[in-house]
PDB file of N, CA, C and O in Angstrom, chain B, residues numbered from 101:
ATOM      1  N   MET B 101     -33.294  76.865  40.312  1.00  0.00           N
ATOM      2  CA  MET B 101     -33.057  77.646  39.108  1.00  0.00           C
ATOM      3  C   MET B 101     -34.379  77.796  38.359  1.00  0.00           C
ATOM      4  O   MET B 101     -35.107  76.815  38.204  1.00  0.00           O
ATOM      5  N   PRO B 102     -34.708  79.018  37.885  1.00  0.00           N
ATOM      6  CA  PRO B 102     -35.957  79.234  37.175  1.00  0.00           C
ATOM      7  C   PRO B 102     -35.973  78.501  35.841  1.00  0.00           C
ATOM      8  O   PRO B 102     -34.931  78.223  35.247  1.00  0.00           O
ATOM      9  N   ASP B 103     -37.186  78.197  35.391  1.00  0.00           N
ATOM     10  CA  ASP B 103     -37.348  77.568  34.085  1.00  0.00           C
ATOM     11  C   ASP B 103     -36.969  78.553  32.995  1.00  0.00           C
ATOM     12  O   ASP B 103     -37.003  79.767  33.198  1.00  0.00           O
ATOM     13  N   ASN B 104     -36.606  78.021  31.837  1.00  0.00           N
ATOM     14  CA  ASN B 104     -36.325  78.887  30.696  1.00  0.00           C
ATOM     15  C   ASN B 104     -37.611  79.559  30.252  1.00  0.00           C
ATOM     16  O   ASN B 104     -38.686  78.962  30.312  1.00  0.00           O
ATOM     17  N   VAL B 105     -37.499  80.793  29.810  1.00  0.00           N
ATOM     18  CA  VAL B 105     -38.648  81.559  29.354  1.00  0.00           C
ATOM     19  C   VAL B 105     -38.338  82.066  27.960  1.00  0.00           C
ATOM     20  O   VAL B 105     -37.263  82.616  27.720  1.00  0.00           O
ATOM     21  N   ASN B 106     -39.274  81.886  27.038  1.00  0.00           N
ATOM     22  CA  ASN B 106     -39.108  82.382  25.678  1.00  0.00           C
ATOM     23  C   ASN B 106     -38.901  83.886  25.714  1.00  0.00           C
ATOM     24  O   ASN B 106     -39.614  84.586  26.432  1.00  0.00           O
ATOM     25  N   ALA B 107     -37.942  84.398  24.957  1.00  0.00           N
ATOM     26  CA  ALA B 107     -37.584  85.815  24.992  1.00  0.00           C
ATOM     27  C   ALA B 107     -38.729  86.725  24.576  1.00  0.00           C
ATOM     28  O   ALA B 107     -38.775  87.882  24.994  1.00  0.00           O
ATOM     29  N   THR B 108     -39.657  86.228  23.759  1.00  0.00           N
ATOM     30  CA  THR B 108     -40.760  87.073  23.325  1.00  0.00           C
ATOM     31  C   THR B 108     -42.012  86.879  24.175  1.00  0.00           C
ATOM     32  O   THR B 108     -43.050  87.479  23.896  1.00  0.00           O
ATOM     33  N   SER B 109     -41.923  86.056  25.195  1.00  0.00           N
ATOM     34  CA  SER B 109     -43.061  85.809  26.080  1.00  0.00           C
ATOM     35  C   SER B 109     -43.281  86.980  27.018  1.00  0.00           C
ATOM     36  O   SER B 109     -42.328  87.655  27.408  1.00  0.00           O
ATOM     37  N   ASP B 110     -44.529  87.222  27.382  1.00  0.00           N
ATOM     38  CA  ASP B 110     -44.816  88.250  28.376  1.00  0.00           C
ATOM     39  C   ASP B 110     -44.283  87.852  29.748  1.00  0.00           C
ATOM     40  O   ASP B 110     -44.214  88.691  30.646  1.00  0.00           O
ATOM     41  N   SER B 111     -43.905  86.590  29.925  1.00  0.00           N
ATOM     42  CA  SER B 111     -43.338  86.103  31.186  1.00  0.00           C
ATOM     43  C   SER B 111     -41.819  86.224  31.212  1.00  0.00           C
ATOM     44  O   SER B 111     -41.178  85.712  32.129  1.00  0.00           O
ATOM     45  N   ARG B 112     -41.236  86.891  30.221  1.00  0.00           N
ATOM     46  CA  ARG B 112     -39.777  86.942  30.080  1.00  0.00           C
ATOM     47  C   ARG B 112     -39.079  87.582  31.260  1.00  0.00           C
ATOM     48  O   ARG B 112     -37.861  87.453  31.391  1.00  0.00           O
ATOM     49  N   THR B 113     -39.801  88.259  32.111  1.00  0.00           N
ATOM     50  CA  THR B 113     -39.184  89.026  33.187  1.00  0.00           C
ATOM     51  C   THR B 113     -39.054  88.244  34.490  1.00  0.00           C
ATOM     52  O   THR B 113     -38.495  88.766  35.455  1.00  0.00           O
ATOM     53  N   VAL B 114     -39.544  87.028  34.547  1.00  0.00           N
ATOM     54  CA  VAL B 114     -39.599  86.311  35.828  1.00  0.00           C
ATOM     55  C   VAL B 114     -38.228  86.012  36.410  1.00  0.00           C
ATOM     56  O   VAL B 114     -38.103  85.891  37.628  1.00  0.00           O
ATOM     57  N   ASN B 115     -37.206  85.890  35.593  1.00  0.00           N
ATOM     58  CA  ASN B 115     -35.882  85.551  36.118  1.00  0.00           C
ATOM     59  C   ASN B 115     -34.853  86.644  35.849  1.00  0.00           C
ATOM     60  O   ASN B 115     -33.658  86.359  35.773  1.00  0.00           O
ATOM     61  N   ASN B 116     -35.295  87.877  35.706  1.00  0.00           N
ATOM     62  CA  ASN B 116     -34.390  88.995  35.457  1.00  0.00           C
ATOM     63  C   ASN B 116     -34.236  89.797  36.735  1.00  0.00           C
ATOM     64  O   ASN B 116     -35.177  90.450  37.185  1.00  0.00           O
ATOM     65  N   VAL B 117     -33.042  89.745  37.321  1.00  0.00           N
ATOM     66  CA  VAL B 117     -32.825  90.408  38.604  1.00  0.00           C
ATOM     67  C   VAL B 117     -32.424  91.867  38.457  1.00  0.00           C
ATOM     68  O   VAL B 117     -32.431  92.596  39.448  1.00  0.00           O
ATOM     69  N   MET B 118     -32.078  92.319  37.265  1.00  0.00           N
ATOM     70  CA  MET B 118     -31.552  93.672  37.093  1.00  0.00           C
ATOM     71  C   MET B 118     -32.641  94.722  36.866  1.00  0.00           C
ATOM     72  O   MET B 118     -32.557  95.825  37.406  1.00  0.00           O
ATOM     73  N   ARG B 119     -33.637  94.398  36.090  1.00  0.00           N
ATOM     74  CA  ARG B 119     -34.670  95.378  35.778  1.00  0.00           C
ATOM     75  C   ARG B 119     -35.838  95.159  36.736  1.00  0.00           C
ATOM     76  O   ARG B 119     -36.368  94.052  36.834  1.00  0.00           O
ATOM     77  N   HIS B 120     -36.233  96.205  37.433  1.00  0.00           N
ATOM     78  CA  HIS B 120     -37.252  96.053  38.468  1.00  0.00           C
ATOM     79  C   HIS B 120     -38.655  96.390  37.999  1.00  0.00           C
ATOM     80  O   HIS B 120     -39.627  96.050  38.673  1.00  0.00           O
ATOM     81  N   GLU B 121     -38.776  97.040  36.876  1.00  0.00           N
ATOM     82  CA  GLU B 121     -40.089  97.341  36.320  1.00  0.00           C
ATOM     83  C   GLU B 121     -40.103  96.912  34.866  1.00  0.00           C
ATOM     84  O   GLU B 121     -39.107  97.042  34.154  1.00  0.00           O
ATOM     85  N   TYR B 122     -41.236  96.402  34.437  1.00  0.00           N
ATOM     86  CA  TYR B 122     -41.359  95.866  33.092  1.00  0.00           C
ATOM     87  C   TYR B 122     -42.626  96.390  32.449  1.00  0.00           C
ATOM     88  O   TYR B 122     -43.541  96.866  33.122  1.00  0.00           O
ATOM     89  N   ARG B 123     -42.657  96.290  31.149  1.00  0.00           N
ATOM     90  CA  ARG B 123     -43.875  96.592  30.421  1.00  0.00           C
ATOM     91  C   ARG B 123     -44.096  95.470  29.419  1.00  0.00           C
ATOM     92  O   ARG B 123     -43.151  94.813  28.982  1.00  0.00           O
ATOM     93  N   VAL B 124     -45.334  95.265  29.069  1.00  0.00           N
ATOM     94  CA  VAL B 124     -45.655  94.248  28.080  1.00  0.00           C
ATOM     95  C   VAL B 124     -45.294  94.805  26.708  1.00  0.00           C
ATOM     96  O   VAL B 124     -45.659  95.931  26.368  1.00  0.00           O
ATOM     97  N   LEU B 125     -44.582  94.015  25.932  1.00  0.00           N
ATOM     98  CA  LEU B 125     -44.172  94.440  24.594  1.00  0.00           C
ATOM     99  C   LEU B 125     -45.317  94.278  23.607  1.00  0.00           C
ATOM    100  O   LEU B 125     -46.147  93.378  23.732  1.00  0.00           O
ATOM    101  N   THR B 126     -45.343  95.170  22.623  1.00  0.00           N
ATOM    102  CA  THR B 126     -46.317  95.024  21.540  1.00  0.00           C
ATOM    103  C   THR B 126     -45.869  93.862  20.649  1.00  0.00           C
ATOM    104  O   THR B 126     -44.734  93.395  20.748  1.00  0.00           O
ATOM    105  N   ASP B 127     -46.752  93.413  19.797  1.00  0.00           N
ATOM    106  CA  ASP B 127     -46.385  92.343  18.866  1.00  0.00           C
ATOM    107  C   ASP B 127     -45.255  92.795  17.941  1.00  0.00           C
ATOM    108  O   ASP B 127     -44.371  92.004  17.613  1.00  0.00           O
ATOM    109  N   ASP B 128     -45.278  94.057  17.520  1.00  0.00           N
ATOM    110  CA  ASP B 128     -44.196  94.576  16.670  1.00  0.00           C
ATOM    111  C   ASP B 128     -42.862  94.565  17.410  1.00  0.00           C
ATOM    112  O   ASP B 128     -41.838  94.197  16.833  1.00  0.00           O
ATOM    113  N   GLU B 129     -42.864  94.964  18.679  1.00  0.00           N
ATOM    114  CA  GLU B 129     -41.630  94.968  19.470  1.00  0.00           C
ATOM    115  C   GLU B 129     -41.111  93.544  19.679  1.00  0.00           C
ATOM    116  O   GLU B 129     -39.903  93.309  19.641  1.00  0.00           O
ATOM    117  N   LYS B 130     -42.018  92.607  19.896  1.00  0.00           N
ATOM    118  CA  LYS B 130     -41.605  91.198  20.038  1.00  0.00           C
ATOM    119  C   LYS B 130     -40.961  90.715  18.745  1.00  0.00           C
ATOM    120  O   LYS B 130     -39.957  90.004  18.778  1.00  0.00           O
ATOM    121  N   ALA B 131     -41.532  91.096  17.614  1.00  0.00           N
ATOM    122  CA  ALA B 131     -40.978  90.695  16.317  1.00  0.00           C
ATOM    123  C   ALA B 131     -39.614  91.343  16.089  1.00  0.00           C
ATOM    124  O   ALA B 131     -38.703  90.701  15.565  1.00  0.00           O
ATOM    125  N   GLN B 132     -39.468  92.609  16.477  1.00  0.00           N
ATOM    126  CA  GLN B 132     -38.178  93.290  16.339  1.00  0.00           C
ATOM    127  C   GLN B 132     -37.111  92.601  17.183  1.00  0.00           C
ATOM    128  O   GLN B 132     -35.994  92.373  16.717  1.00  0.00           O
ATOM    129  N   MET B 133     -37.457  92.271  18.420  1.00  0.00           N
ATOM    130  CA  MET B 133     -36.506  91.625  19.316  1.00  0.00           C
ATOM    131  C   MET B 133     -36.086  90.265  18.750  1.00  0.00           C
ATOM    132  O   MET B 133     -34.905  89.918  18.763  1.00  0.00           O
ATOM    133  N   LYS B 134     -37.055  89.505  18.258  1.00  0.00           N
ATOM    134  CA  LYS B 134     -36.740  88.197  17.678  1.00  0.00           C
ATOM    135  C   LYS B 134     -35.850  88.349  16.451  1.00  0.00           C
ATOM    136  O   LYS B 134     -34.915  87.569  16.269  1.00  0.00           O
ATOM    137  N   ALA B 135     -36.125  89.345  15.604  1.00  0.00           N
ATOM    138  CA  ALA B 135     -35.317  89.562  14.396  1.00  0.00           C
ATOM    139  C   ALA B 135     -33.879  89.918  14.761  1.00  0.00           C
ATOM    140  O   ALA B 135     -32.942  89.422  14.135  1.00  0.00           O
ATOM    141  N   ILE B 136     -33.698  90.764  15.758  1.00  0.00           N
ATOM    142  CA  ILE B 136     -32.350  91.139  16.202  1.00  0.00           C
ATOM    143  C   ILE B 136     -31.601  89.891  16.659  1.00  0.00           C
ATOM    144  O   ILE B 136     -30.454  89.675  16.268  1.00  0.00           O
ATOM    145  N   LYS B 137     -32.243  89.075  17.481  1.00  0.00           N
ATOM    146  CA  LYS B 137     -31.593  87.866  17.998  1.00  0.00           C
ATOM    147  C   LYS B 137     -31.329  86.853  16.887  1.00  0.00           C
ATOM    148  O   LYS B 137     -30.279  86.211  16.869  1.00  0.00           O
ATOM    149  N   ASP B 138     -32.272  86.709  15.969  1.00  0.00           N
ATOM    150  CA  ASP B 138     -32.092  85.764  14.856  1.00  0.00           C
ATOM    151  C   ASP B 138     -30.908  86.168  13.978  1.00  0.00           C
ATOM    152  O   ASP B 138     -30.117  85.313  13.579  1.00  0.00           O
ATOM    153  N   ARG B 139     -30.779  87.455  13.677  1.00  0.00           N
ATOM    154  CA  ARG B 139     -29.669  87.913  12.838  1.00  0.00           C
ATOM    155  C   ARG B 139     -28.329  87.775  13.558  1.00  0.00           C
ATOM    156  O   ARG B 139     -27.316  87.441  12.943  1.00  0.00           O
ATOM    157  N   GLY B 140     -28.333  88.034  14.865  1.00  0.00           N
ATOM    158  CA  GLY B 140     -27.112  87.828  15.638  1.00  0.00           C
ATOM    159  C   GLY B 140     -26.684  86.377  15.612  1.00  0.00           C
ATOM    160  O   GLY B 140     -25.508  86.071  15.414  1.00  0.00           O
ATOM    161  N   LEU B 141     -27.642  85.478  15.812  1.00  0.00           N
ATOM    162  CA  LEU B 141     -27.337  84.045  15.786  1.00  0.00           C
ATOM    163  C   LEU B 141     -26.846  83.621  14.403  1.00  0.00           C
ATOM    164  O   LEU B 141     -25.904  82.837  14.290  1.00  0.00           O
ATOM    165  N   GLU B 142     -27.480  84.135  13.358  1.00  0.00           N
ATOM    166  CA  GLU B 142     -27.058  83.802  11.990  1.00  0.00           C
ATOM    167  C   GLU B 142     -25.608  84.224  11.745  1.00  0.00           C
ATOM    168  O   GLU B 142     -24.836  83.483  11.137  1.00  0.00           O
ATOM    169  N   PHE B 143     -25.245  85.404  12.215  1.00  0.00           N
ATOM    170  CA  PHE B 143     -23.874  85.906  12.046  1.00  0.00           C
ATOM    171  C   PHE B 143     -22.888  85.041  12.836  1.00  0.00           C
ATOM    172  O   PHE B 143     -21.825  84.688  12.325  1.00  0.00           O
ATOM    173  N   ILE B 144     -23.231  84.705  14.063  1.00  0.00           N
ATOM    174  CA  ILE B 144     -22.359  83.860  14.882  1.00  0.00           C
ATOM    175  C   ILE B 144     -22.182  82.489  14.239  1.00  0.00           C
ATOM    176  O   ILE B 144     -21.071  81.959  14.203  1.00  0.00           O
ATOM    177  N   GLU B 145     -23.262  81.916  13.736  1.00  0.00           N
ATOM    178  CA  GLU B 145     -23.166  80.603  13.079  1.00  0.00           C
ATOM    179  C   GLU B 145     -22.290  80.677  11.832  1.00  0.00           C
ATOM    180  O   GLU B 145     -21.552  79.736  11.543  1.00  0.00           O
ATOM    181  N   MET B 146     -22.363  81.785  11.089  1.00  0.00           N
ATOM    182  CA  MET B 146     -21.500  81.946   9.920  1.00  0.00           C
ATOM    183  C   MET B 146     -20.034  81.969  10.341  1.00  0.00           C
ATOM    184  O   MET B 146     -19.187  81.325   9.722  1.00  0.00           O
ATOM    185  N   LEU B 147     -19.747  82.724  11.410  1.00  0.00           N
ATOM    186  CA  LEU B 147     -18.369  82.782  11.898  1.00  0.00           C
ATOM    187  C   LEU B 147     -17.895  81.415  12.376  1.00  0.00           C
ATOM    188  O   LEU B 147     -16.740  81.050  12.155  1.00  0.00           O
ATOM    189  N   ASP B 148     -18.770  80.659  13.025  1.00  0.00           N
ATOM    190  CA  ASP B 148     -18.403  79.308  13.469  1.00  0.00           C
ATOM    191  C   ASP B 148     -17.968  78.438  12.293  1.00  0.00           C
ATOM    192  O   ASP B 148     -17.141  77.539  12.448  1.00  0.00           O
ATOM    193  N   GLY B 149     -18.531  78.711  11.118  1.00  0.00           N
ATOM    194  CA  GLY B 149     -18.225  77.914   9.933  1.00  0.00           C
ATOM    195  C   GLY B 149     -16.900  78.258   9.273  1.00  0.00           C
ATOM    196  O   GLY B 149     -16.463  77.536   8.377  1.00  0.00           O
ATOM    197  N   ILE B 150     -16.247  79.340   9.688  1.00  0.00           N
ATOM    198  CA  ILE B 150     -14.995  79.717   9.018  1.00  0.00           C
ATOM    199  C   ILE B 150     -13.764  79.475   9.884  1.00  0.00           C
ATOM    200  O   ILE B 150     -12.649  79.811   9.488  1.00  0.00           O
ATOM    201  N   GLY B 151     -13.962  78.897  11.056  1.00  0.00           N
ATOM    202  CA  GLY B 151     -12.799  78.567  11.873  1.00  0.00           C
ATOM    203  C   GLY B 151     -12.885  79.176  13.253  1.00  0.00           C
ATOM    204  O   GLY B 151     -13.919  79.699  13.667  1.00  0.00           O
ATOM    205  N   SER B 152     -11.766  79.093  13.954  1.00  0.00           N
ATOM    206  CA  SER B 152     -11.720  79.657  15.299  1.00  0.00           C
ATOM    207  C   SER B 152     -10.374  80.338  15.507  1.00  0.00           C
ATOM    208  O   SER B 152      -9.325  79.875  15.058  1.00  0.00           O
ATOM    209  N   SER B 153     -10.461  81.446  16.203  1.00  0.00           N
ATOM    210  CA  SER B 153      -9.268  82.218  16.530  1.00  0.00           C
ATOM    211  C   SER B 153      -9.671  83.236  17.576  1.00  0.00           C
ATOM    212  O   SER B 153     -10.849  83.365  17.910  1.00  0.00           O
ATOM    213  N   ARG B 154      -8.709  83.943  18.081  1.00  0.00           N
ATOM    214  CA  ARG B 154      -9.027  85.013  19.028  1.00  0.00           C
ATOM    215  C   ARG B 154      -9.862  86.080  18.337  1.00  0.00           C
ATOM    216  O   ARG B 154     -10.769  86.650  18.943  1.00  0.00           O
ATOM    217  N   ASP B 155      -9.560  86.352  17.070  1.00  0.00           N
ATOM    218  CA  ASP B 155     -10.326  87.342  16.320  1.00  0.00           C
ATOM    219  C   ASP B 155     -11.796  86.938  16.191  1.00  0.00           C
ATOM    220  O   ASP B 155     -12.691  87.770  16.345  1.00  0.00           O
ATOM    221  N   ILE B 156     -12.034  85.669  15.912  1.00  0.00           N
ATOM    222  CA  ILE B 156     -13.415  85.174  15.807  1.00  0.00           C
ATOM    223  C   ILE B 156     -14.099  85.274  17.169  1.00  0.00           C
ATOM    224  O   ILE B 156     -15.261  85.671  17.250  1.00  0.00           O
ATOM    225  N   SER B 157     -13.398  84.921  18.223  1.00  0.00           N
ATOM    226  CA  SER B 157     -13.973  85.028  19.566  1.00  0.00           C
ATOM    227  C   SER B 157     -14.352  86.466  19.894  1.00  0.00           C
ATOM    228  O   SER B 157     -15.419  86.719  20.452  1.00  0.00           O
ATOM    229  N   LEU B 158     -13.485  87.399  19.549  1.00  0.00           N
ATOM    230  CA  LEU B 158     -13.791  88.812  19.778  1.00  0.00           C
ATOM    231  C   LEU B 158     -14.987  89.261  18.946  1.00  0.00           C
ATOM    232  O   LEU B 158     -15.853  89.986  19.436  1.00  0.00           O
ATOM    233  N   ALA B 159     -15.032  88.835  17.703  1.00  0.00           N
ATOM    234  CA  ALA B 159     -16.155  89.193  16.838  1.00  0.00           C
ATOM    235  C   ALA B 159     -17.466  88.669  17.416  1.00  0.00           C
ATOM    236  O   ALA B 159     -18.470  89.380  17.425  1.00  0.00           O
ATOM    237  N   LYS B 160     -17.458  87.430  17.895  1.00  0.00           N
ATOM    238  CA  LYS B 160     -18.678  86.849  18.470  1.00  0.00           C
ATOM    239  C   LYS B 160     -19.105  87.595  19.735  1.00  0.00           C
ATOM    240  O   LYS B 160     -20.298  87.790  19.970  1.00  0.00           O
ATOM    241  N   THR B 161     -18.143  88.007  20.540  1.00  0.00           N
ATOM    242  CA  THR B 161     -18.464  88.787  21.734  1.00  0.00           C
ATOM    243  C   THR B 161     -19.108  90.109  21.347  1.00  0.00           C
ATOM    244  O   THR B 161     -20.071  90.541  21.980  1.00  0.00           O
ATOM    245  N   LYS B 162     -18.583  90.751  20.311  1.00  0.00           N
ATOM    246  CA  LYS B 162     -19.139  92.030  19.864  1.00  0.00           C
ATOM    247  C   LYS B 162     -20.535  91.858  19.283  1.00  0.00           C
ATOM    248  O   LYS B 162     -21.384  92.733  19.448  1.00  0.00           O
ATOM    249  N   ILE B 163     -20.783  90.739  18.602  1.00  0.00           N
ATOM    250  CA  ILE B 163     -22.124  90.457  18.082  1.00  0.00           C
ATOM    251  C   ILE B 163     -23.098  90.306  19.246  1.00  0.00           C
ATOM    252  O   ILE B 163     -24.195  90.865  19.228  1.00  0.00           O
ATOM    253  N   GLU B 164     -22.685  89.542  20.260  1.00  0.00           N
ATOM    254  CA  GLU B 164     -23.540  89.367  21.439  1.00  0.00           C
ATOM    255  C   GLU B 164     -23.839  90.712  22.091  1.00  0.00           C
ATOM    256  O   GLU B 164     -24.963  90.960  22.526  1.00  0.00           O
ATOM    257  N   GLU B 165     -22.833  91.575  22.158  1.00  0.00           N
ATOM    258  CA  GLU B 165     -23.021  92.895  22.742  1.00  0.00           C
ATOM    259  C   GLU B 165     -23.989  93.727  21.895  1.00  0.00           C
ATOM    260  O   GLU B 165     -24.864  94.402  22.438  1.00  0.00           O
ATOM    261  N   ALA B 166     -23.838  93.681  20.590  1.00  0.00           N
ATOM    262  CA  ALA B 166     -24.722  94.435  19.705  1.00  0.00           C
ATOM    263  C   ALA B 166     -26.166  93.960  19.841  1.00  0.00           C
ATOM    264  O   ALA B 166     -27.091  94.771  19.865  1.00  0.00           O
ATOM    265  N   VAL B 167     -26.355  92.654  19.928  1.00  0.00           N
ATOM    266  CA  VAL B 167     -27.700  92.110  20.125  1.00  0.00           C
ATOM    267  C   VAL B 167     -28.274  92.601  21.451  1.00  0.00           C
ATOM    268  O   VAL B 167     -29.436  93.002  21.519  1.00  0.00           O
ATOM    269  N   MET B 168     -27.461  92.570  22.502  1.00  0.00           N
ATOM    270  CA  MET B 168     -27.916  93.028  23.815  1.00  0.00           C
ATOM    271  C   MET B 168     -28.395  94.476  23.743  1.00  0.00           C
ATOM    272  O   MET B 168     -29.478  94.794  24.234  1.00  0.00           O
ATOM    273  N   TRP B 169     -27.599  95.354  23.136  1.00  0.00           N
ATOM    274  CA  TRP B 169     -27.974  96.767  23.074  1.00  0.00           C
ATOM    275  C   TRP B 169     -29.198  96.975  22.194  1.00  0.00           C
ATOM    276  O   TRP B 169     -30.050  97.805  22.511  1.00  0.00           O
ATOM    277  N   GLY B 170     -29.298  96.240  21.099  1.00  0.00           N
ATOM    278  CA  GLY B 170     -30.482  96.335  20.247  1.00  0.00           C
ATOM    279  C   GLY B 170     -31.743  95.924  20.972  1.00  0.00           C
ATOM    280  O   GLY B 170     -32.766  96.603  20.888  1.00  0.00           O
ATOM    281  N   VAL B 171     -31.669  94.813  21.684  1.00  0.00           N
ATOM    282  CA  VAL B 171     -32.818  94.334  22.466  1.00  0.00           C
ATOM    283  C   VAL B 171     -33.143  95.311  23.580  1.00  0.00           C
ATOM    284  O   VAL B 171     -34.314  95.578  23.853  1.00  0.00           O
ATOM    285  N   LYS B 172     -32.124  95.842  24.222  1.00  0.00           N
ATOM    286  CA  LYS B 172     -32.344  96.813  25.297  1.00  0.00           C
ATOM    287  C   LYS B 172     -33.111  98.019  24.769  1.00  0.00           C
ATOM    288  O   LYS B 172     -34.003  98.532  25.444  1.00  0.00           O
ATOM    289  N   HIS B 173     -32.772  98.473  23.569  1.00  0.00           N
ATOM    290  CA  HIS B 173     -33.494  99.599  22.972  1.00  0.00           C
ATOM    291  C   HIS B 173     -34.973  99.245  22.772  1.00  0.00           C
ATOM    292  O   HIS B 173     -35.859 100.025  23.123  1.00  0.00           O
ATOM    293  N   VAL B 174     -35.226  98.071  22.209  1.00  0.00           N
ATOM    294  CA  VAL B 174     -36.602  97.668  21.920  1.00  0.00           C
ATOM    295  C   VAL B 174     -37.415  97.516  23.209  1.00  0.00           C
ATOM    296  O   VAL B 174     -38.591  97.881  23.246  1.00  0.00           O
ATOM    297  N   THR B 175     -36.803  96.988  24.246  1.00  0.00           N
ATOM    298  CA  THR B 175     -37.550  96.681  25.473  1.00  0.00           C
ATOM    299  C   THR B 175     -37.539  97.815  26.496  1.00  0.00           C
ATOM    300  O   THR B 175     -38.146  97.685  27.559  1.00  0.00           O
ATOM    301  N   ALA B 176     -36.865  98.918  26.200  1.00  0.00           N
ATOM    302  CA  ALA B 176     -36.783 100.025  27.170  1.00  0.00           C
ATOM    303  C   ALA B 176     -38.130 100.638  27.473  1.00  0.00           C
ATOM    304  O   ALA B 176     -38.217 101.574  28.268  1.00  0.00           O
TER     305      ALA B 176
END
């Protein structure tokens, strides 16, 4: 199993089997990607603090999806 790679590292592509070509992100793009992930995590942690239910699980899944699409836009 590959080692963990920081999401903003230029080495982030070493364990990604889906995308076959990569580009180096600018510092601004790295900051945007980190901000998207940080806000997603903050929202998920807030939801964790109010309980658990199917609704919360669905909300967390949608947050993860939104983060994925946001990051995909930045890294395209």
